[in-house]
Steps between C-alpha positions, in 0.01 A plus 500: 500500500248682718645747752475259794695236314772747411531598870509133593783435255703779636437386855624154409811649347561720806450218751696229313785675324838442661720793584679489165219337310355628171139463393384510138165665416359552153215737417338698222569870504378831362539691282555216245188310615275801446474412127472128577211584742302626185531151338419329828193714558361425149563129561319507835206689345463249220530198733290621792186297420679187389507180705823296534854608415492360146196715409653797669829455308313461175304824555811692622702396194218586266475847652874557462489400130206742437683775687811430293298548177367830627850625597639392165233701318607800712871453474593845385680806644183684580355220712835422653495849655187386698576132567808291543404291194836340429554404863154346527548299179831375636349382828196341326734289291711419806196382692354294222835325447497370868364168620147493632611432859701819495230715353246367750730568796645836392196661342179329612563462879268717714801676642802625306616801691814666356650787696791739488845400620482772762181349643674166521773656700244667733366151569851370573573785737194411709639155545859612577619369166706682233541468127854373411503497123344324197601135461632587145728770663384748237474776754861435620673465161298735277437814706511735196253539213766613255328832410706779654213733587296217662798365694593845627142563611459170682832521670433855629136454577471158664741445785278239662556163326131400523385819335768450230385151437142618478601766247682233292186284504298789372723601213543132397134416540585198714234224533663243731750484782693215663632650817738381768408596857693497828450602865533877535779458758686273260480761220633771729818298544571479126329818374824679423685202359672555169480214263833435327700234312548283809119480547429445133760214506283303739237434235509271202317573176355272230407654165411329168547733206453431125676678216258635235587742217854532648361614839458328825150478633305352787132405474392862541731691262848599397790557742721806479774457239779610733444195729473252222824337602351412840177368348720262297668389826165421654397315187806281506468430869125422508344334697793558738490818709757780495607734776693823503833334582478294177435811290802680661715203399394547139565875509754555772649815339173702534324405825262798484383398151445141606307604813285744301424236229401243754259742678354603158430143418290492815315825421449442123403136483161390648612141450818524719436276794683590833580205715667465840719198418709412200315295229705252302445366150448132593455280199382141535779241515478154663712495814525880504147642526136399557149632547506672843393238750252735670320546163434133440155484667415831353561376147321175573192703592481667161576169323215322682257786455590568139291807396280502811741640749369746757811716479741605222850357474764763608862502608644632827488854358123471436562498119231303322612216275322340208564131542279219382446146611792361300730772642402413853578133429837592352586731796454204742742305285767757545606333820875506456508135405327479163700594195326718247477202271322305775269804565414509133420120484278518810327814383423346166347190669297729729364704199397181315333336801322811618413627154651844580575763233821702481555824308770598258692825515216680317245384758329247277424144606747258363356216293534171666740360240744791569506489880774234527728696265455820704487364852864576580469865394182517710679367806787737449251788480331402826839454672593850380175637640583328836831676499379850411210457749745421782349157569821312509757464779854379511550154663 
């Protein structure tokens, strides 16, 4: 965003936010983006004389691949002392793995203006707004680095919370922030509030862990061994949410341990989803549950547009879902009246009449002569996705 648009956004927030309202603003930050700026600058240089986005993308990607080859040839300790080789290689691979629309928007726009967190707060102050916290709550639940000398230094040196956050960004090389913002007067009323178990109990958490090599993991890495018991609880409850009260029921004899483990799930798992209301595990059963009525027209849109939809299919939490034409047809049949056998029969007829393909568990197209034998399993799989995606409601 150019500066005048940034100012306009903050003006809109200031003038429209209710007294206790919270605004969400995401933005690229330094120092992490300083290395990404190098990649962006090379891409812009290579694409500067090209016409049309496709040509610009082609030239930009070619430049990154050439740059990667150069860095690989210089990947040694001597050169690393002069250049952040490993970090550049990491970001080049990250960029090239992204979709074209993302690369075009993030790296080939005329304006991509990262700034320091402290500068963001200076802009907020001009508009009588104040930083509340990150939407992930990292700055609330993980105030320490874990290295004694660093924690002692930051706690003694930085009494101002904004300066402290800026210091944490610098030592962690942060590239992106998703900040919650409130009116300055609103923040003053809660600035000294201590967050405790009664506050934590107001939130519900959904987390889907898998067990690999005898260790619980999310999609980003392994979880601490001492909270494995809680990872297993989340695994068994998924896709239902869990709150602190439920954990305390499991471990009533050690409330401090239960509270600590629950908070550590939030701070250690990037996949843990915090929600305001309880989420149930609603499976499809005729007379008991159905596709949420307010989603019917939404699903019909994707069914009618097949692979030419202007938007991506997502649930109420903005989580993208990979559904195909047959899936959308099946979802509409989950109306609380059709039995799963009836859904399977109608889906099979739809597949034959529309000449649609369905995939097996390995992602391969099922041969036509095997579709009928596998249709029930396919329907069960789609119904399961509807459940874990929170598309169903109780009747």
